[in-house]
TORBA-482672 format. One record per atom (N, C-alpha, C): atom name; x, y, z. Coordinates in Angstrom, 2 decimals, decimal comma. Example, Ala and Ser with C-alpha at 12.3 -4.5 7.8 and 13.67 -1.06 7.14 Angstrom:
<nodes>
<node><atom>N</atom><px>13,19</px><py>-5,69</py><pz>7,80</pz></node>
<node><atom>CA</atom><px>12,30</px><py>-4,50</py><pz>7,80</pz></node>
<node><atom>C</atom><px>13,20</px><py>-3,30</py><pz>7,80</pz></node>
<node><atom>N</atom><px>12,85</px><py>-2,25</py><pz>7,08</pz></node>
<node><atom>CA</atom><px>13,67</px><py>-1,06</py><pz>7,14</pz></node>
<node><atom>C</atom><px>12,90</px><py>0,03</py><pz>7,87</pz></node>
</nodes>
This chain:
<nodes>
<node><atom>N</atom><px>-6,83</px><py>-7,67</py><pz>2,70</pz></node>
<node><atom>CA</atom><px>-5,42</px><py>-7,77</py><pz>2,95</pz></node>
<node><atom>C</atom><px>-4,65</px><py>-7,18</py><pz>1,76</pz></node>
<node><atom>N</atom><px>-3,62</px><py>-6,41</py><pz>2,03</pz></node>
<node><atom>CA</atom><px>-2,85</px><py>-5,81</py><pz>0,95</pz></node>
<node><atom>C</atom><px>-1,99</px><py>-6,84</py><pz>0,22</pz></node>
<node><atom>N</atom><px>-1,75</px><py>-6,56</py><pz>-1,06</pz></node>
<node><atom>CA</atom><px>-0,90</px><py>-7,43</py><pz>-1,86</pz></node>
<node><atom>C</atom><px>0,42</px><py>-6,75</py><pz>-2,14</pz></node>
<node><atom>N</atom><px>1,48</px><py>-7,52</py><pz>-2,12</pz></node>
<node><atom>CA</atom><px>2,80</px><py>-7,04</py><pz>-2,48</pz></node>
<node><atom>C</atom><px>3,34</px><py>-8,00</py><pz>-3,53</pz></node>
<node><atom>N</atom><px>3,95</px><py>-7,45</py><pz>-4,57</pz></node>
<node><atom>CA</atom><px>4,53</px><py>-8,27</py><pz>-5,63</pz></node>
<node><atom>C</atom><px>6,03</px><py>-8,34</py><pz>-5,42</pz></node>
<node><atom>N</atom><px>6,60</px><py>-9,55</py><pz>-5,56</pz></node>
<node><atom>CA</atom><px>8,02</px><py>-9,74</py><pz>-5,35</pz></node>
<node><atom>C</atom><px>8,62</px><py>-10,42</py><pz>-6,57</pz></node>
<node><atom>N</atom><px>9,63</px><py>-9,80</py><pz>-7,17</pz></node>
<node><atom>CA</atom><px>10,38</px><py>-10,40</py><pz>-8,27</pz></node>
<node><atom>C</atom><px>11,75</px><py>-10,78</py><pz>-7,72</pz></node>
<node><atom>N</atom><px>12,23</px><py>-11,98</py><pz>-8,08</pz></node>
<node><atom>CA</atom><px>13,53</px><py>-12,40</py><pz>-7,57</pz></node>
<node><atom>C</atom><px>14,22</px><py>-13,31</py><pz>-8,57</pz></node>
<node><atom>N</atom><px>15,56</px><py>-13,33</py><pz>-8,49</pz></node>
<node><atom>CA</atom><px>16,37</px><py>-14,23</py><pz>-9,30</pz></node>
<node><atom>C</atom><px>17,64</px><py>-14,55</py><pz>-8,54</pz></node>
<node><atom>N</atom><px>18,27</px><py>-15,67</py><pz>-8,90</pz></node>
<node><atom>CA</atom><px>19,51</px><py>-16,10</py><pz>-8,26</pz></node>
<node><atom>C</atom><px>20,67</px><py>-15,86</py><pz>-9,22</pz></node>
<node><atom>N</atom><px>21,74</px><py>-15,29</py><pz>-8,69</pz></node>
<node><atom>CA</atom><px>22,94</px><py>-15,06</py><pz>-9,49</pz></node>
<node><atom>C</atom><px>24,15</px><py>-15,19</py><pz>-8,57</pz></node>
<node><atom>N</atom><px>25,10</px><py>-15,99</py><pz>-8,98</pz></node>
<node><atom>CA</atom><px>26,34</px><py>-16,20</py><pz>-8,21</pz></node>
<node><atom>C</atom><px>26,07</px><py>-16,65</py><pz>-6,78</pz></node>
<node><atom>N</atom><px>25,05</px><py>-17,46</py><pz>-6,59</pz></node>
<node><atom>CA</atom><px>24,74</px><py>-17,97</py><pz>-5,26</pz></node>
<node><atom>C</atom><px>24,03</px><py>-16,98</py><pz>-4,36</pz></node>
<node><atom>N</atom><px>23,68</px><py>-15,82</py><pz>-4,86</pz></node>
<node><atom>CA</atom><px>22,96</px><py>-14,81</py><pz>-4,08</pz></node>
<node><atom>C</atom><px>21,56</px><py>-14,65</py><pz>-4,64</pz></node>
<node><atom>N</atom><px>20,63</px><py>-14,29</py><pz>-3,79</pz></node>
<node><atom>CA</atom><px>19,24</px><py>-14,07</py><pz>-4,20</pz></node>
<node><atom>C</atom><px>18,97</px><py>-12,57</py><pz>-4,22</pz></node>
<node><atom>N</atom><px>18,60</px><py>-12,05</py><pz>-5,39</pz></node>
<node><atom>CA</atom><px>18,29</px><py>-10,63</py><pz>-5,55</pz></node>
<node><atom>C</atom><px>16,78</px><py>-10,48</py><pz>-5,62</pz></node>
<node><atom>N</atom><px>16,23</px><py>-9,52</py><pz>-4,85</pz></node>
<node><atom>CA</atom><px>14,78</px><py>-9,35</py><pz>-4,77</pz></node>
<node><atom>C</atom><px>14,40</px><py>-7,91</py><pz>-5,07</pz></node>
<node><atom>N</atom><px>13,23</px><py>-7,75</py><pz>-5,70</pz></node>
<node><atom>CA</atom><px>12,62</px><py>-6,43</py><pz>-5,94</pz></node>
<node><atom>C</atom><px>11,19</px><py>-6,53</py><pz>-5,44</pz></node>
<node><atom>N</atom><px>10,73</px><py>-5,52</py><pz>-4,69</pz></node>
<node><atom>CA</atom><px>9,36</px><py>-5,50</py><pz>-4,17</pz></node>
<node><atom>C</atom><px>8,64</px><py>-4,28</py><pz>-4,71</pz></node>
<node><atom>N</atom><px>7,33</px><py>-4,42</py><pz>-4,92</pz></node>
<node><atom>CA</atom><px>6,52</px><py>-3,28</py><pz>-5,33</pz></node>
<node><atom>C</atom><px>5,06</px><py>-3,58</py><pz>-5,02</pz></node>
<node><atom>N</atom><px>4,29</px><py>-2,54</py><pz>-4,78</pz></node>
<node><atom>CA</atom><px>2,86</px><py>-2,70</py><pz>-4,58</pz></node>
<node><atom>C</atom><px>2,12</px><py>-2,55</py><pz>-5,89</pz></node>
<node><atom>N</atom><px>2,81</px><py>-2,12</py><pz>-6,94</pz></node>
<node><atom>CA</atom><px>2,21</px><py>-1,93</py><pz>-8,25</pz></node>
<node><atom>C</atom><px>2,57</px><py>-3,10</py><pz>-9,17</pz></node>
<node><atom>N</atom><px>1,54</px><py>-3,72</py><pz>-9,72</pz></node>
<node><atom>CA</atom><px>1,76</px><py>-4,86</py><pz>-10,62</pz></node>
<node><atom>C</atom><px>2,47</px><py>-4,43</py><pz>-11,90</pz></node>
<node><atom>N</atom><px>2,11</px><py>-3,29</py><pz>-12,45</pz></node>
<node><atom>CA</atom><px>2,70</px><py>-2,80</py><pz>-13,69</pz></node>
<node><atom>C</atom><px>4,19</px><py>-2,52</py><pz>-13,51</pz></node>
<node><atom>N</atom><px>4,56</px><py>-1,88</py><pz>-12,40</pz></node>
<node><atom>CA</atom><px>5,96</px><py>-1,55</py><pz>-12,16</pz></node>
<node><atom>C</atom><px>6,81</px><py>-2,80</py><pz>-11,99</pz></node>
<node><atom>N</atom><px>6,31</px><py>-3,79</py><pz>-11,25</pz></node>
<node><atom>CA</atom><px>7,11</px><py>-5,00</py><pz>-11,01</pz></node>
<node><atom>C</atom><px>7,29</px><py>-5,80</py><pz>-12,29</pz></node>
<node><atom>N</atom><px>6,27</px><py>-5,83</py><pz>-13,17</pz></node>
<node><atom>CA</atom><px>6,42</px><py>-6,52</py><pz>-14,45</pz></node>
<node><atom>C</atom><px>7,47</px><py>-5,85</py><pz>-15,33</pz></node>
<node><atom>N</atom><px>7,46</px><py>-4,52</py><pz>-15,37</pz></node>
<node><atom>CA</atom><px>8,44</px><py>-3,79</py><pz>-16,17</pz></node>
<node><atom>C</atom><px>9,86</px><py>-3,98</py><pz>-15,62</pz></node>
<node><atom>N</atom><px>10,01</px><py>-3,90</py><pz>-14,30</pz></node>
<node><atom>CA</atom><px>11,32</px><py>-4,09</py><pz>-13,69</pz></node>
<node><atom>C</atom><px>11,84</px><py>-5,51</py><pz>-13,92</pz></node>
<node><atom>N</atom><px>10,99</px><py>-6,50</py><pz>-13,77</pz></node>
<node><atom>CA</atom><px>11,40</px><py>-7,89</py><pz>-13,93</pz></node>
<node><atom>C</atom><px>11,81</px><py>-8,17</py><pz>-15,38</pz></node>
<node><atom>N</atom><px>11,07</px><py>-7,65</py><pz>-16,33</pz></node>
<node><atom>CA</atom><px>11,43</px><py>-7,85</py><pz>-17,75</pz></node>
<node><atom>C</atom><px>12,79</px><py>-7,21</py><pz>-18,05</pz></node>
<node><atom>N</atom><px>13,01</px><py>-6,01</py><pz>-17,53</pz></node>
<node><atom>CA</atom><px>14,28</px><py>-5,31</py><pz>-17,75</pz></node>
<node><atom>C</atom><px>15,45</px><py>-6,08</py><pz>-17,14</pz></node>
<node><atom>N</atom><px>15,28</px><py>-6,55</py><pz>-15,92</pz></node>
<node><atom>CA</atom><px>16,35</px><py>-7,30</py><pz>-15,25</pz></node>
<node><atom>C</atom><px>16,64</px><py>-8,59</py><pz>-15,99</pz></node>
<node><atom>N</atom><px>15,62</px><py>-9,29</py><pz>-16,45</pz></node>
<node><atom>CA</atom><px>15,82</px><py>-10,53</py><pz>-17,19</pz></node>
<node><atom>C</atom><px>16,55</px><py>-10,27</py><pz>-18,51</pz></node>
<node><atom>N</atom><px>16,23</px><py>-9,18</py><pz>-19,18</pz></node>
<node><atom>CA</atom><px>16,91</px><py>-8,84</py><pz>-20,43</pz></node>
<node><atom>C</atom><px>18,38</px><py>-8,49</py><pz>-20,20</pz></node>
<node><atom>N</atom><px>18,67</px><py>-7,81</py><pz>-19,09</pz></node>
<node><atom>CA</atom><px>20,04</px><py>-7,38</py><pz>-18,84</pz></node>
<node><atom>C</atom><px>20,93</px><py>-8,48</py><pz>-18,26</pz></node>
<node><atom>N</atom><px>20,39</px><py>-9,31</py><pz>-17,38</pz></node>
<node><atom>CA</atom><px>21,22</px><py>-10,32</py><pz>-16,69</pz></node>
<node><atom>C</atom><px>21,22</px><py>-11,68</py><pz>-17,37</pz></node>
<node><atom>N</atom><px>20,17</px><py>-12,01</py><pz>-18,11</pz></node>
<node><atom>CA</atom><px>20,08</px><py>-13,33</py><pz>-18,72</pz></node>
<node><atom>C</atom><px>19,68</px><py>-14,41</py><pz>-17,74</pz></node>
<node><atom>N</atom><px>19,10</px><py>-14,03</py><pz>-16,60</pz></node>
<node><atom>CA</atom><px>18,65</px><py>-14,96</py><pz>-15,57</pz></node>
<node><atom>C</atom><px>17,13</px><py>-15,05</py><pz>-15,59</pz></node>
<node><atom>N</atom><px>16,59</px><py>-16,20</py><pz>-15,15</pz></node>
<node><atom>CA</atom><px>15,15</px><py>-16,34</py><pz>-15,02</pz></node>
<node><atom>C</atom><px>14,68</px><py>-15,53</py><pz>-13,82</pz></node>
<node><atom>N</atom><px>13,70</px><py>-14,65</py><pz>-14,04</pz></node>
<node><atom>CA</atom><px>13,16</px><py>-13,81</py><pz>-12,97</pz></node>
<node><atom>C</atom><px>11,74</px><py>-14,29</py><pz>-12,67</pz></node>
<node><atom>N</atom><px>11,50</px><py>-14,65</py><pz>-11,41</pz></node>
<node><atom>CA</atom><px>10,19</px><py>-15,16</py><pz>-10,99</pz></node>
<node><atom>C</atom><px>9,44</px><py>-14,07</py><pz>-10,25</pz></node>
<node><atom>N</atom><px>8,13</px><py>-13,99</py><pz>-10,46</pz></node>
<node><atom>CA</atom><px>7,30</px><py>-12,99</py><pz>-9,80</pz></node>
<node><atom>C</atom><px>6,24</px><py>-13,70</py><pz>-8,99</pz></node>
<node><atom>N</atom><px>6,17</px><py>-13,36</py><pz>-7,70</pz></node>
<node><atom>CA</atom><px>5,19</px><py>-13,95</py><pz>-6,78</pz></node>
<node><atom>C</atom><px>4,27</px><py>-12,86</py><pz>-6,24</pz></node>
<node><atom>N</atom><px>3,06</px><py>-13,27</py><pz>-5,88</pz></node>
<node><atom>CA</atom><px>2,10</px><py>-12,39</py><pz>-5,22</pz></node>
<node><atom>C</atom><px>2,07</px><py>-12,80</py><pz>-3,75</pz></node>
<node><atom>N</atom><px>2,34</px><py>-11,84</py><pz>-2,87</pz></node>
<node><atom>CA</atom><px>2,34</px><py>-12,11</py><pz>-1,43</pz></node>
<node><atom>C</atom><px>1,12</px><py>-11,45</py><pz>-0,81</pz></node>
<node><atom>N</atom><px>0,34</px><py>-12,22</py><pz>-0,07</pz></node>
<node><atom>CA</atom><px>-0,79</px><py>-11,68</py><pz>0,67</pz></node>
<node><atom>C</atom><px>-0,31</px><py>-11,35</py><pz>2,07</pz></node>
<node><atom>N</atom><px>-0,38</px><py>-10,10</py><pz>2,44</pz></node>
<node><atom>CA</atom><px>0,10</px><py>-9,68</py><pz>3,74</pz></node>
<node><atom>C</atom><px>-1,08</px><py>-9,56</py><pz>4,70</pz></node>
<node><atom>N</atom><px>-0,80</px><py>-9,76</py><pz>5,97</pz></node>
<node><atom>CA</atom><px>-1,82</px><py>-9,59</py><pz>7,00</pz></node>
<node><atom>C</atom><px>-2,04</px><py>-8,10</py><pz>7,22</pz></node>
<node><atom>N</atom><px>-3,08</px><py>-7,79</py><pz>7,98</pz></node>
<node><atom>CA</atom><px>-3,29</px><py>-6,39</py><pz>8,32</pz></node>
<node><atom>C</atom><px>-2,11</px><py>-5,92</py><pz>9,17</pz></node>
<node><atom>N</atom><px>-1,61</px><py>-4,72</py><pz>8,90</pz></node>
<node><atom>CA</atom><px>-0,40</px><py>-4,28</py><pz>9,59</pz></node>
<node><atom>C</atom><px>-0,61</px><py>-4,11</py><pz>11,10</pz></node>
<node><atom>N</atom><px>0,32</px><py>-4,65</py><pz>11,84</pz></node>
<node><atom>CA</atom><px>0,34</px><py>-4,47</py><pz>13,28</pz></node>
<node><atom>C</atom><px>1,80</px><py>-4,52</py><pz>13,72</pz></node>
<node><atom>N</atom><px>2,08</px><py>-4,06</py><pz>14,89</pz></node>
<node><atom>CA</atom><px>3,45</px><py>-4,03</py><pz>15,37</pz></node>
<node><atom>C</atom><px>4,00</px><py>-5,45</py><pz>15,53</pz></node>
<node><atom>N</atom><px>3,18</px><py>-6,36</py><pz>16,01</pz></node>
<node><atom>CA</atom><px>3,62</px><py>-7,75</py><pz>16,20</pz></node>
<node><atom>C</atom><px>3,98</px><py>-8,39</py><pz>14,86</pz></node>
<node><atom>N</atom><px>3,13</px><py>-8,17</py><pz>13,85</pz></node>
<node><atom>CA</atom><px>3,38</px><py>-8,73</py><pz>12,52</pz></node>
<node><atom>C</atom><px>4,65</px><py>-8,14</py><pz>11,92</pz></node>
<node><atom>N</atom><px>4,87</px><py>-6,84</py><pz>12,10</pz></node>
<node><atom>CA</atom><px>6,06</px><py>-6,18</py><pz>11,59</pz></node>
<node><atom>C</atom><px>7,32</px><py>-6,74</py><pz>12,23</pz></node>
<node><atom>N</atom><px>7,29</px><py>-6,96</py><pz>13,53</pz></node>
<node><atom>CA</atom><px>8,45</px><py>-7,52</py><pz>14,23</pz></node>
<node><atom>C</atom><px>8,71</px><py>-8,95</py><pz>13,77</pz></node>
<node><atom>N</atom><px>7,65</px><py>-9,73</py><pz>13,55</pz></node>
<node><atom>CA</atom><px>7,81</px><py>-11,09</py><pz>13,04</pz></node>
<node><atom>C</atom><px>8,46</px><py>-11,09</py><pz>11,66</pz></node>
<node><atom>N</atom><px>8,06</px><py>-10,16</py><pz>10,78</pz></node>
<node><atom>CA</atom><px>8,66</px><py>-10,08</py><pz>9,45</pz></node>
<node><atom>C</atom><px>10,14</px><py>-9,70</py><pz>9,54</pz></node>
<node><atom>N</atom><px>10,48</px><py>-8,78</py><pz>10,43</pz></node>
<node><atom>CA</atom><px>11,87</px><py>-8,38</py><pz>10,59</pz></node>
<node><atom>C</atom><px>12,72</px><py>-9,53</py><pz>11,15</pz></node>
<node><atom>N</atom><px>12,10</px><py>-10,43</py><pz>11,91</pz></node>
<node><atom>CA</atom><px>12,81</px><py>-11,58</py><pz>12,45</pz></node>
<node><atom>C</atom><px>12,88</px><py>-12,74</py><pz>11,47</pz></node>
<node><atom>N</atom><px>12,32</px><py>-12,57</py><pz>10,26</pz></node>
<node><atom>CA</atom><px>12,46</px><py>-13,60</py><pz>9,24</pz></node>
<node><atom>C</atom><px>11,23</px><py>-14,43</py><pz>8,97</pz></node>
<node><atom>N</atom><px>10,09</px><py>-14,09</py><pz>9,53</pz></node>
<node><atom>CA</atom><px>8,87</px><py>-14,84</py><pz>9,25</pz></node>
<node><atom>C</atom><px>8,46</px><py>-14,62</py><pz>7,79</pz></node>
<node><atom>N</atom><px>7,85</px><py>-15,61</py><pz>7,20</pz></node>
<node><atom>CA</atom><px>7,42</px><py>-15,49</py><pz>5,81</pz></node>
<node><atom>C</atom><px>5,95</px><py>-15,10</py><pz>5,76</pz></node>
<node><atom>N</atom><px>5,49</px><py>-14,51</py><pz>4,65</pz></node>
<node><atom>CA</atom><px>4,08</px><py>-14,17</py><pz>4,51</pz></node>
<node><atom>C</atom><px>3,20</px><py>-15,42</py><pz>4,55</pz></node>
<node><atom>N</atom><px>1,93</px><py>-15,23</py><pz>4,90</pz></node>
<node><atom>CA</atom><px>1,01</px><py>-16,36</py><pz>5,03</pz></node>
<node><atom>C</atom><px>0,74</px><py>-17,05</py><pz>3,70</pz></node>
<node><atom>N</atom><px>0,66</px><py>-16,28</py><pz>2,62</pz></node>
<node><atom>CA</atom><px>0,34</px><py>-16,89</py><pz>1,34</pz></node>
<node><atom>C</atom><px>1,24</px><py>-16,33</py><pz>0,26</pz></node>
<node><atom>N</atom><px>1,70</px><py>-17,22</py><pz>-0,61</pz></node>
<node><atom>CA</atom><px>2,56</px><py>-16,84</py><pz>-1,72</pz></node>
<node><atom>C</atom><px>2,13</px><py>-17,66</py><pz>-2,93</pz></node>
<node><atom>N</atom><px>1,82</px><py>-16,99</py><pz>-4,03</pz></node>
<node><atom>CA</atom><px>1,48</px><py>-17,71</py><pz>-5,24</pz></node>
<node><atom>C</atom><px>2,23</px><py>-17,11</py><pz>-6,42</pz></node>
<node><atom>N</atom><px>2,60</px><py>-17,96</py><pz>-7,35</pz></node>
<node><atom>CA</atom><px>3,39</px><py>-17,53</py><pz>-8,51</pz></node>
<node><atom>C</atom><px>2,48</px><py>-16,84</py><pz>-9,52</pz></node>
<node><atom>N</atom><px>2,87</px><py>-15,66</py><pz>-9,97</pz></node>
<node><atom>CA</atom><px>2,11</px><py>-14,94</py><pz>-10,99</pz></node>
<node><atom>C</atom><px>2,63</px><py>-15,31</py><pz>-12,37</pz></node>
<node><atom>N</atom><px>3,93</px><py>-15,15</py><pz>-12,60</pz></node>
<node><atom>CA</atom><px>4,55</px><py>-15,50</py><pz>-13,87</pz></node>
<node><atom>C</atom><px>6,06</px><py>-15,47</py><pz>-13,68</pz></node>
<node><atom>N</atom><px>6,78</px><py>-15,77</py><pz>-14,75</pz></node>
<node><atom>CA</atom><px>8,23</px><py>-15,63</py><pz>-14,72</pz></node>
<node><atom>C</atom><px>8,70</px><py>-15,23</py><pz>-16,12</pz></node>
<node><atom>N</atom><px>9,83</px><py>-14,55</py><pz>-16,16</pz></node>
<node><atom>CA</atom><px>10,45</px><py>-14,14</py><pz>-17,42</pz></node>
<node><atom>C</atom><px>11,68</px><py>-15,00</py><pz>-17,63</pz></node>
<node><atom>N</atom><px>11,69</px><py>-15,73</py><pz>-18,76</pz></node>
<node><atom>CA</atom><px>12,77</px><py>-16,67</py><pz>-19,05</pz></node>
<node><atom>C</atom><px>13,51</px><py>-16,19</py><pz>-20,29</pz></node>
<node><atom>N</atom><px>14,84</px><py>-15,99</py><pz>-20,19</pz></node>
<node><atom>CA</atom><px>15,61</px><py>-15,62</py><pz>-21,38</pz></node>
<node><atom>C</atom><px>15,72</px><py>-16,81</py><pz>-22,32</pz></node>
<node><atom>N</atom><px>15,73</px><py>-16,52</py><pz>-23,60</pz></node>
<node><atom>CA</atom><px>15,85</px><py>-17,60</py><pz>-24,59</pz></node>
<node><atom>C</atom><px>16,80</px><py>-17,17</py><pz>-25,68</pz></node>
<node><atom>N</atom><px>17,42</px><py>-18,15</py><pz>-26,31</pz></node>
<node><atom>CA</atom><px>18,34</px><py>-17,86</py><pz>-27,40</pz></node>
<node><atom>C</atom><px>19,65</px><py>-17,29</py><pz>-26,89</pz></node>
<node><atom>N</atom><px>20,38</px><py>-16,69</py><pz>-27,82</pz></node>
<node><atom>CA</atom><px>21,66</px><py>-16,08</py><pz>-27,47</pz></node>
<node><atom>C</atom><px>21,49</px><py>-14,57</py><pz>-27,34</pz></node>
<node><atom>N</atom><px>22,40</px><py>-13,91</py><pz>-26,65</pz></node>
<node><atom>CA</atom><px>22,25</px><py>-12,47</py><pz>-26,45</pz></node>
<node><atom>C</atom><px>22,41</px><py>-11,68</py><pz>-27,74</pz></node>
<node><atom>N</atom><px>21,79</px><py>-10,51</py><pz>-27,76</pz></node>
<node><atom>CA</atom><px>21,85</px><py>-9,60</py><pz>-28,90</pz></node>
<node><atom>C</atom><px>22,70</px><py>-8,40</py><pz>-28,48</pz></node>
<node><atom>N</atom><px>23,56</px><py>-7,94</py><pz>-29,35</pz></node>
<node><atom>CA</atom><px>24,35</px><py>-6,75</py><pz>-29,05</pz></node>
<node><atom>C</atom><px>23,57</px><py>-5,53</py><pz>-29,51</pz></node>
<node><atom>N</atom><px>23,35</px><py>-4,60</py><pz>-28,59</pz></node>
<node><atom>CA</atom><px>22,60</px><py>-3,38</py><pz>-28,86</pz></node>
<node><atom>C</atom><px>23,52</px><py>-2,19</py><pz>-28,63</pz></node>
<node><atom>N</atom><px>23,60</px><py>-1,30</py><pz>-29,63</pz></node>
<node><atom>CA</atom><px>24,42</px><py>-0,10</py><pz>-29,49</pz></node>
<node><atom>C</atom><px>23,52</px><py>1,10</py><pz>-29,24</pz></node>
<node><atom>N</atom><px>23,78</px><py>1,81</py><pz>-28,15</pz></node>
<node><atom>CA</atom><px>23,00</px><py>2,99</py><pz>-27,81</pz></node>
<node><atom>C</atom><px>23,96</px><py>4,06</py><pz>-27,32</pz></node>
<node><atom>N</atom><px>24,00</px><py>5,19</py><pz>-28,02</pz></node>
<node><atom>CA</atom><px>24,91</px><py>6,30</py><pz>-27,70</pz></node>
<node><atom>C</atom><px>26,37</px><py>5,86</py><pz>-27,66</pz></node>
<node><atom>N</atom><px>26,76</px><py>4,98</py><pz>-28,56</pz></node>
<node><atom>CA</atom><px>28,14</px><py>4,53</py><pz>-28,63</pz></node>
<node><atom>C</atom><px>28,52</px><py>3,46</py><pz>-27,63</pz></node>
<node><atom>N</atom><px>27,58</px><py>3,00</py><pz>-26,82</pz></node>
<node><atom>CA</atom><px>27,85</px><py>1,97</py><pz>-25,82</pz></node>
<node><atom>C</atom><px>27,19</px><py>0,67</py><pz>-26,27</pz></node>
<node><atom>N</atom><px>27,98</px><py>-0,40</py><pz>-26,31</pz></node>
<node><atom>CA</atom><px>27,46</px><py>-1,71</py><pz>-26,73</pz></node>
<node><atom>C</atom><px>27,08</px><py>-2,50</py><pz>-25,49</pz></node>
<node><atom>N</atom><px>25,84</px><py>-3,04</py><pz>-25,49</pz></node>
<node><atom>CA</atom><px>25,34</px><py>-3,84</py><pz>-24,37</pz></node>
<node><atom>C</atom><px>24,80</px><py>-5,16</py><pz>-24,88</pz></node>
<node><atom>N</atom><px>24,90</px><py>-6,19</py><pz>-24,05</pz></node>
<node><atom>CA</atom><px>24,31</px><py>-7,49</py><pz>-24,36</pz></node>
<node><atom>C</atom><px>22,92</px><py>-7,55</py><pz>-23,77</pz></node>
<node><atom>N</atom><px>21,92</px><py>-7,86</py><pz>-24,58</pz></node>
<node><atom>CA</atom><px>20,55</px><py>-8,04</py><pz>-24,10</pz></node>
<node><atom>C</atom><px>20,00</px><py>-9,37</py><pz>-24,63</pz></node>
<node><atom>N</atom><px>19,25</px><py>-10,06</py><pz>-23,79</pz></node>
<node><atom>CA</atom><px>18,64</px><py>-11,33</py><pz>-24,17</pz></node>
<node><atom>C</atom><px>17,20</px><py>-11,10</py><pz>-24,58</pz></node>
<node><atom>N</atom><px>16,69</px><py>-11,98</py><pz>-25,43</pz></node>
<node><atom>CA</atom><px>15,25</px><py>-12,00</py><pz>-25,71</pz></node>
<node><atom>C</atom><px>14,59</px><py>-12,70</py><pz>-24,53</pz></node>
<node><atom>N</atom><px>13,44</px><py>-12,20</py><pz>-24,13</pz></node>
<node><atom>CA</atom><px>12,78</px><py>-12,72</py><pz>-22,93</pz></node>
<node><atom>C</atom><px>11,36</px><py>-13,16</py><pz>-23,28</pz></node>
<node><atom>N</atom><px>10,96</px><py>-14,30</py><pz>-22,72</pz></node>
<node><atom>CA</atom><px>9,60</px><py>-14,81</py><pz>-22,92</pz></node>
<node><atom>C</atom><px>8,90</px><py>-14,89</py><pz>-21,57</pz></node>
<node><atom>N</atom><px>7,67</px><py>-14,41</py><pz>-21,52</pz></node>
<node><atom>CA</atom><px>6,89</px><py>-14,45</py><pz>-20,29</pz></node>
<node><atom>C</atom><px>6,17</px><py>-15,80</py><pz>-20,21</pz></node>
<node><atom>N</atom><px>6,34</px><py>-16,49</py><pz>-19,09</pz></node>
<node><atom>CA</atom><px>5,69</px><py>-17,78</py><pz>-18,87</pz></node>
<node><atom>C</atom><px>4,72</px><py>-17,67</py><pz>-17,72</pz></node>
<node><atom>N</atom><px>3,46</px><py>-18,01</py><pz>-17,98</pz></node>
<node><atom>CA</atom><px>2,46</px><py>-18,04</py><pz>-16,92</pz></node>
<node><atom>C</atom><px>2,46</px><py>-19,41</py><pz>-16,29</pz></node>
<node><atom>N</atom><px>2,01</px><py>-19,49</py><pz>-15,07</pz></node>
<node><atom>CA</atom><px>2,01</px><py>-20,75</py><pz>-14,34</pz></node>
<node><atom>C</atom><px>0,86</px><py>-21,60</py><pz>-14,76</pz></node>
</nodes>
């Protein structure tokens, strides 16, 4: 069964999600988002069934994957740091990776 990695965080009452089939890409994206937003970003591993038209229609109708397990999460800590790059000042947080 194929694996899909999902990173998500809640901000302003909305849930933002990122999906990828590559573990390395999802870890890099999640770390970057956590540094920029200051929100806790959780990463889950989703086990998908073998692709079929019925399964695809069920997913589009809101069905959840059969198995979901937490891989890790990125938690911001401390106060934000001001970083100047090309004359633009940005706030970035220090981030710590927490395994389950």
